[in-house]
C-alpha positions in Angstrom: -72.2 21.4 27.3 -71.4 19.7 24.0 -69.7 16.8 25.7 -71.8 13.7 25.7 -73.3 12.3 28.9 -70.6 9.7 30.1 -72.8 8.1 32.6 -75.5 7.3 29.9 -72.7 6.0 27.5 -71.6 3.6 30.2 -75.0 2.9 31.5 -74.4 3.8 35.2 -76.0 6.4 37.6 -73.9 9.7 38.5 -73.6 8.4 42.0 -71.9 5.1 40.9 -68.7 4.2 42.8 -65.6 3.5 40.6 -65.6 -0.3 40.9 -69.2 -0.2 39.3 -68.2 2.2 36.8 -65.1 0.1 36.0 -67.3 -2.9 35.5 -69.8 -1.1 33.2 -66.8 0.0 31.2 -65.4 -3.5 30.5 -68.9 -4.6 29.7 -69.6 -1.8 27.3 -66.1 -2.4 25.7 -66.8 -6.0 24.9 -70.3 -4.9 23.4 -69.0 -2.0 21.1 -65.5 -3.4 20.2 -65.3 -3.4 16.3 -63.8 -6.9 16.1 -67.3 -8.1 17.6 -69.5 -6.2 15.3 -69.7 -3.1 17.5 -70.0 0.6 16.4 -66.5 2.2 16.2 -67.9 5.6 17.0 -69.5 4.1 20.2 -66.5 2.3 21.0 -64.6 5.6 21.2 -67.1 7.3 23.2 -66.8 4.5 25.7 -63.2 5.1 25.8 -63.6 8.9 26.3 -66.2 8.2 29.2 -63.8 5.8 30.9 -60.8 8.5 30.8 -63.0 11.1 32.3 -64.8 9.1 35.1 -61.8 7.0 36.2 -59.9 10.1 37.1 -61.1 11.5 40.3 -60.2 15.2 39.5 -61.6 15.0 35.9 -64.7 13.3 37.2 -65.3 16.1 39.7 -64.8 18.9 37.3 -67.2 16.9 34.6 -69.9 16.7 37.5 -69.8 20.3 38.7 -69.9 21.7 35.0 -72.7 19.2 34.1 -74.9 19.1 37.2 -73.9 22.2 39.0 -75.3 22.7 42.7 -76.6 19.3 42.9 -73.1 17.7 42.2 -71.6 20.3 44.5 -73.6 19.2 47.4 -71.6 15.7 47.1 -68.4 17.3 47.0 -68.6 19.9 49.7 -69.3 23.6 50.3 -66.0 24.6 48.7 -67.1 23.1 45.4 -70.5 24.9 45.5 -68.7 28.2 44.7 -67.4 28.9 41.4 -64.0 29.9 42.6 -62.4 26.6 41.6 -62.6 27.8 38.0 -61.2 31.4 38.8 -57.6 32.5 39.1 -57.0 33.6 42.6 -54.1 35.9 42.0 -51.8 37.0 39.2 -48.6 36.3 41.1 -47.8 33.3 39.2 -44.3 31.8 39.1 -42.7 32.0 35.6 -41.8 28.9 33.7 -38.4 27.6 34.4 -35.9 29.0 32.0 -32.4 28.1 31.2 -29.6 29.3 33.6 -28.0 31.7 31.4 -31.2 33.4 30.5 -32.9 33.4 33.9 -29.8 34.5 35.9 -27.6 36.6 33.8 -24.1 37.3 35.3 -22.9 40.0 32.9 -23.0 43.5 34.5 -24.6 42.1 37.7 -24.0 44.4 40.7 -25.0 42.0 43.6 -23.8 38.2 43.5 -27.0 36.3 44.0 -26.1 33.1 45.9 -27.0 29.9 44.2 -29.6 28.5 46.9 -31.4 31.7 46.2 -32.5 30.3 42.7 -34.2 27.2 44.4 -37.9 27.2 45.3 -38.4 25.5 48.6 -41.7 24.3 50.4 -40.5 25.1 53.8 -37.7 26.7 55.6 -34.5 24.9 56.4 -34.0 24.2 60.2 -30.5 24.7 61.4 -30.1 23.2 65.0 -27.7 25.0 67.2 -26.1 23.6 70.3 -25.9 27.0 71.9 -29.7 27.5 71.4 -30.6 24.2 72.6 -28.3 24.3 75.7 -29.6 27.9 76.6 -33.2 26.8 76.1 -32.6 23.8 78.6 -30.7 25.8 81.0 -33.6 28.6 81.0 -36.3 26.0 81.4 -34.5 24.3 84.5 -33.8 27.7 86.1 -37.4 28.8 85.7 -38.6 25.2 87.1 -36.3 25.5 90.1 -37.2 29.3 91.0 -41.1 28.6 90.4 -40.8 25.5 92.6 -39.1 27.3 95.6 -41.4 30.3 95.2 -44.5 28.2 95.2 -43.3 26.3 98.6 -42.5 29.7 100.1 -45.9 31.3 99.0 -47.8 28.4 100.2 -46.3 28.3 103.5 -46.5 32.0 104.1 -50.4 32.2 103.0 -53.3 32.5 105.5 -55.1 29.5 104.2 -55.8 26.4 106.2 -53.3 24.3 107.6 -54.1 21.3 105.4 -53.5 23.2 102.3 -50.2 24.4 103.7 -49.2 21.1 104.8 -50.1 19.6 101.3 -47.8 22.2 99.4 -44.9 20.2 100.2 -46.0 16.8 99.1 -47.3 18.4 95.8 -43.9 19.9 95.1 -42.1 16.8 95.9 -44.5 14.7 93.7 -43.8 17.2 90.8 -40.0 17.0 91.4 -40.1 13.2 91.3 -42.1 13.2 88.1 -39.7 15.7 86.5 -36.7 13.6 87.6 -38.0 10.4 86.1 -38.7 12.0 82.8 -35.4 13.8 82.7 -33.5 10.7 83.5 -35.5 8.7 80.6 -34.4 11.7 78.3 -30.7 11.1 79.4 -31.1 7.2 78.6 -32.9 7.7 75.4 -31.0 7.4 71.9 -29.4 10.7 71.2 -29.3 10.3 67.4 -33.1 10.3 67.3 -34.9 13.7 67.0 -37.3 14.0 69.9 -41.0 14.6 69.2 -42.7 17.5 70.8 -44.5 16.6 74.0 -48.0 18.1 73.0 -50.0 15.7 75.1 -47.8 16.3 78.2 -48.0 20.0 77.9 -51.8 20.0 77.3 -52.3 18.0 80.6 -49.8 20.3 82.4 -51.8 23.3 81.1 -55.0 21.9 82.3 -53.5 21.5 85.7 -51.9 24.9 85.9 -55.2 26.4 84.9 -57.0 24.6 87.7 -54.2 25.6 90.1 -54.7 29.1 89.2 -58.6 29.0 89.1 -59.4 27.1 92.3 -57.7 29.3 94.8 -58.5 32.5 92.6 -56.2 34.5 90.3 -55.3 36.8 93.1 -53.3 34.1 95.0 -49.4 34.1 94.0 -48.9 30.5 95.0 -51.4 29.4 92.4 -49.5 31.1 89.7 -46.1 29.8 90.9 -47.7 26.3 91.1 -48.9 26.5 87.4 -45.4 27.8 86.1 -43.9 25.0 88.1 -45.7 22.3 86.4 -45.5 23.8 82.9 -41.7 24.2 83.1 -41.3 20.8 84.4 -43.3 19.2 81.6 -41.2 21.0 79.1 -37.7 20.3 80.8 -37.4 16.7 79.7 -38.0 17.6 76.0 -35.5 20.4 76.2 -32.8 18.0 77.7 -33.6 15.4 74.9 -33.4 18.2 72.2 -30.0 19.3 73.6 -28.6 15.9 73.5 -29.8 15.4 70.0 -28.2 18.7 68.8 -25.0 17.8 70.4 -24.9 14.3 69.0 -25.6 15.6 65.5 -22.6 18.2 65.7 -20.4 15.7 67.2 -21.1 13.1 64.1 -20.7 15.9 61.5 -17.4 17.1 63.3 -16.0 13.6 63.6 -16.6 13.0 59.8 -15.0 16.3 58.7 -12.0 15.5 61.1 -11.6 11.9 59.8 -12.3 12.5 56.1 -11.2 15.8 54.6 -9.9 16.5 51.0 -6.9 18.7 51.5 -5.5 17.6 54.8 -4.1 14.3 56.4 -6.3 11.9 58.4 -7.1 13.1 61.8 -6.4 16.8 61.5 -9.0 19.4 62.5 -11.7 20.7 60.3 -9.8 23.8 59.8 -7.3 22.0 57.6 -10.1 21.8 55.1 -12.1 24.9 55.5 -13.2 25.3 51.9 -14.4 21.7 51.6 -16.2 21.8 54.9 -17.9 25.1 53.8 -18.9 23.6 50.5 -20.5 20.7 52.2 -22.4 22.7 54.9 -23.7 25.1 52.2 -24.9 22.4 49.9 -26.6 20.1 52.7 -28.1 23.1 54.4 -29.8 24.4 51.5 -31.0 21.2 50.1 -32.9 19.4 52.8 -33.3 16.5 50.6 -29.4 16.0 50.2 -27.7 13.2 51.9 -23.8 12.9 52.6 -22.0 9.6 52.1 -18.3 9.5 53.4 -15.8 7.3 52.1 -18.3 5.6 49.7 -16.8 2.5 47.8 -16.4 3.1 44.1 -14.7 -0.3 43.2 -13.0 -2.9 45.2 -9.9 -1.1 45.8 -10.9 2.7 45.9 -13.5 4.8 47.6 -14.7 8.3 47.0 -14.1 10.7 49.9 -17.5 12.6 49.7 -20.6 11.7 47.7 -23.8 13.9 47.8 -27.2 12.2 47.1 -30.3 14.3 46.3 -33.2 12.4 44.5 -31.8 10.4 41.7 -28.7 12.3 41.4 -25.1 11.6 42.9 -22.3 14.0 43.0 -18.8 12.5 43.7 -16.4 14.9 45.2 -12.6 14.3 45.5 -9.2 16.2 45.8 -6.8 16.4 43.0 -4.5 14.1 45.0 -5.8 11.5 47.4 -4.7 11.5 51.2 -3.7 7.9 50.8 -3.5 5.4 48.0 -7.1 3.9 48.4 -8.6 7.3 47.7 -10.2 8.5 44.5 -8.5 11.6 43.0 -8.4 13.4 39.7 -6.9 10.4 37.7 -9.3 7.7 39.2 -12.4 9.8 39.2 -13.7 8.8 35.7 -13.3 5.3 36.5 -15.2 5.8 39.8 -18.1 7.7 38.1 -18.4 4.7 35.4 -18.3 2.2 38.3 -21.2 3.8 40.3 -23.3 4.5 37.4 -23.1 0.8 36.6 -23.9 -0.2 40.2 -26.8 2.1 40.4 -28.4 2.5 36.9 -31.4 4.3 38.2 -29.3 7.3 39.3 -27.3 10.1 37.4 -23.7 10.2 38.5 -21.3 13.0 37.9 -17.9 13.8 39.6 -16.2 17.0 40.7 -12.5 17.5 41.3 -12.1 20.2 44.0 -9.0 22.4 43.3 -7.8 25.0 45.6 -7.3 27.0 42.6 -8.6 26.2 39.2 -6.0 25.1 36.7 -5.6 27.4 33.7 -5.9 24.6 31.1 -8.1 21.8 31.0 -7.2 18.3 32.1 -7.2 15.2 30.0 -9.8 13.5 32.3 -12.2 16.3 32.4 -15.4 15.1 30.5 -19.2 15.6 30.3 -19.5 13.7 33.5 -16.3 14.8 35.3 -15.6 18.3 36.0 -12.6 20.6 37.5 -13.9 23.3 39.8 -12.4 25.7 42.3 -13.6 24.6 46.0 -14.7 28.2 46.8 -17.0 28.4 43.8 -18.2 24.7 43.6 -21.4 24.9 45.7 -23.4 26.8 43.0 -22.4 24.3 40.3 -22.9 21.2 42.4 -26.1 22.6 44.2 -27.9 23.6 41.2 -27.2 20.3 39.3 -28.4 18.3 42.5 -31.4 20.6 42.9 -32.5 20.2 39.3 -33.4 16.6 39.9 -36.1 17.6 42.5 -36.0 18.0 46.3 -37.2 14.5 47.1 -35.9 11.1 48.4 -35.0 8.3 45.9 -35.2 5.5 48.5 -33.9 2.8 46.0 -30.9 4.8 45.4 -30.2 5.5 48.9 -30.8 1.7 49.8 -28.4 0.7 47.2 -25.7 3.0 48.4 -26.2 1.9 51.9 -25.9 -1.7 51.0 -22.8 -0.9 49.1 -21.2 0.5 52.2 -21.8 -2.8 53.7 -21.2 -5.3 51.1 -18.4 -3.6 49.3 -16.1 -2.4 52.1 -13.2 -0.5 50.5 -9.9 -1.4 52.2 -8.1 1.4 54.1 -4.2 1.3 53.6 -1.9 1.6 56.5 0.0 4.5 54.6 -1.5 7.6 55.4 0.8 9.6 53.2 -0.7 11.2 50.0 -0.5 9.0 46.9 1.5 11.6 44.9 1.8 10.5 41.2 4.6 11.9 39.1 
């Protein structure tokens, strides 16, 4: 290869760690600096050597190309094969194109949903209270049936009297352990997602394997005991999962009942089905999106809904607020400017959700404030949020959370919509 030997330029060995390379780079930099009488060409070679050897990936590629298998032994078996320099397949994702060119709408026979244009790393998990409750009930039923079957089979067997007498204490011990674990699950915080009981299930599986192997695979009571122990180990986790799912649905339902764009305060979610569908569609298909309800914009106004994804904040409001403190189509530009000033690291835009889009543009519609029909708003809002990246911007989230605490927007006693002439 025509590239110079960077290790010889810096005067270090190929096995030198990064601190030693950095110290040699600083020493050689002082020696070859043109202001101190050094050679300018050698000075540039030192700079190039440091750029390659200071980067872990570039240094690995340089070592593999220069030293071959001798260097590959240091980087592992995968580096010994030349596959790291080959293309594994031709199914390469194309470069991102503009929306109009990548997804033409003229003459389209099938409407492609907006979230189909996103590239997700993992599927979105949608917890269901029916599935969680059914799983908990099924595990509890299997546990109860297996316990009773174990006691009946152990007492009816021809084994020794000691073995039959020990079946009842063993069953009572398992029942006590499961009851303690289940009671702890009922006392745990329901808003915290439960972790999988991997260690508990491994211990229960080992105990069940011993219960089946010791008396022999042909004995029924050994299998009943194994199923009894395994289902008991999983029962507490299913109960905790069910409580977490119910708490999550209660919190979302409460937010939709208390804060909705087109209905009065306290009405049920069906009073604002389009807005609820919009929020569910965006939040479900953007795992990194977070919803802020009643976010203070100024000292005397608040935004009904704000969705945050990465460093982008989408402010949603109705054409007319449900009370005088709510931001509406008239106050939205001021709210966008206030939040953009309060969170300078974020990109803030606002959307007015109309039941039917007005035929003529309003005076308040600008590049940062948009009018959109609520039925078709998910595509525009979701794609704009997703273009910022499916990541969490912790400083932006922390700033908005502190704003909820330090700038509480006053709620007026008048619940009637603030209709402007």
